[in-house]
N, C-alpha and C positions, 0 to 999 in steps of 0.2 A: 715610808712602813717596811721592817725588817720582818717579810713572810716570804714567804715562795712556794709555789705548789713542787711535790715531788715528781714528778715527769710532765713535758712539758712536749704536745708535738701539735704541729701544724698542717694535717695532709691538705694536698694536692690533687687529690683523684679519690674516685668512689674505692678505689681498691684497696689505696692507702688507711682511707677511714673506716673501712672494716675492719681491718688488719689492726688500727688500734684500738676498737671496741675490742677484738677477741680477744690481744693481748690483755689488758685491761679486765676484762673476764678471768680470765684464766689464771693472772694473778692476783683475784679479789681485789682489783683496785677500783676506790669510787671512778666515777669520774664526771669532771663539772664539763659542763659544754657552754661555751664562750661564745661570744659574737664576738664584735671588736676590741670589748675587755674593759673600753674607757670609761665604764661605771661602774668598774671593781675598785672594792680596795681590799683586800685580803686584811685580816686582823689577828689572823694567826698565820701558822704552818697550812698549804691544802695535803694531807696523806696521799694523794690519789695521781691521778690521771686531772691535770687542764687540756682539755681539748678543744681547740680552735680553727676549723673547717677551712681549707684555704683557696678551696672552688673555685674557681675564675671562669670567665665566659659571659660573653652577652650575644646574645640572637634574634634578630628579625626571626619571627617564625611563623610569619602568615599577616594578612589585611585583607578586610576585607570593608563594603560600607562603610561601618561605620567606624571597626576598630584598628588599629596596629597592632599583632599581638607580639609582643616582646618578653626572652626570658632570660634572666639574669642570676649565675650563679650565686650560690649562698656568700661565697667571701671576697665578693666583688664591693669595693667600700660604694657607699650610697647615694652620698654626694655625687660620686665623680658619674655612678651609673645614672642618675638623672640630668647631670648637664652630655652628657652622651644622648639618651636621648631624647631631648633639645636639639641637640647640634642635628640631629637626624631630621628636625623636622616634624618627631613626633610628641605632640602637647600632654599633659595632664596628668604628669606629679613634678610640676614646678615649684607648687607650696607647700612641698616637704620637703625642697631643695635645704640646705644644709643641715640638717638631721645626721646627727653623728651614728658611726656604725659599720653595719655589714650591709648587706642585701637580708642574710638569712636570717638577722634578726628582727626584721622590719612587723614577720607577719607574728610572731612571740607579743610581741606589744601590741600590736596593729599602731605601729606609729603615727602621727597627725598633726597637721597645722592647718590653722588659717582656713578651715571649715571644711579639711579634705582628710581623710582617712584610708591608709593602704588598704584598707581594705576596699572599699570604691574601687579602686583600681587593677585588684587581683582574680586573675581568672582559676589559676591554680598555683600550689604549691606540692614538686614533689619532697618524698621524705625518705630516710631509713627509717625505718622501725627496726631497733636497737634490739627488744626481745627476738621478732621473727630473723631479721635481717634480708626480709622481702625492702623493695623499693618501689614505692605508689604515685597516687596523685591524689591528694587531696581537692575538692572544688572548694568555694567559697562559703558555699555551705557546710561544707565538711568542717573549714576552718571554726566553723562558733565565734567569728567575731563580734566583739561588743565594746565600749570602750576601753581603750588601755587594754585590751583580753584576749582570748583565743582559747582554741583547747591546748593549742602545745605548755599549756600556764598550770592544765587540770591534766586529766585519764593521759594526755597524749607530749606526757615530760618524758617518755622514751624514742617519740620521734626528733629524728636530725634532719634539720631544712638541707635539702640539697641545691637547689633551685626554687624560682617564684618566678612564674609566667604572669604577666599582665596584659590587658585588655586598655587601651590606650586612645581615646577621641581622637577622632579627625576633626570633631569641630568640637571644640571648647574656648 
């Protein structure tokens, strides 16, 4: 397909991401927020900034009697993240293996497969509010997950997912 974006940025830090958004606003450039981009085909040139947050990192943030609490940055490859959790002995996401994309796109679509949805494992989603510049945490309830839907597809369209924290069950 002979189409392209006028600008492409793949920021790897929160500061770079904020700078990209500030630049786009100052230049009056429209912003197209991408996940992995594998499900996107341009029918025509995009006149603004195609922005694909490439923030990486994953960690165990805590554990208790029932759950492993694991956080992954938005730019982490989804399938590789699922494999990593399993390699650590932290079950709960294996039904969602092989779904293409990145961690940050998962909550937007509320990805799911084989009787499990991302919403079943999400504890919190860290976001950057493009209108205020504020970084904040959304609880599972605040994400308003539904079948292949979330707040991010509606009034949360100005929110950029930075990371997702999961509660992975010890007994699964």
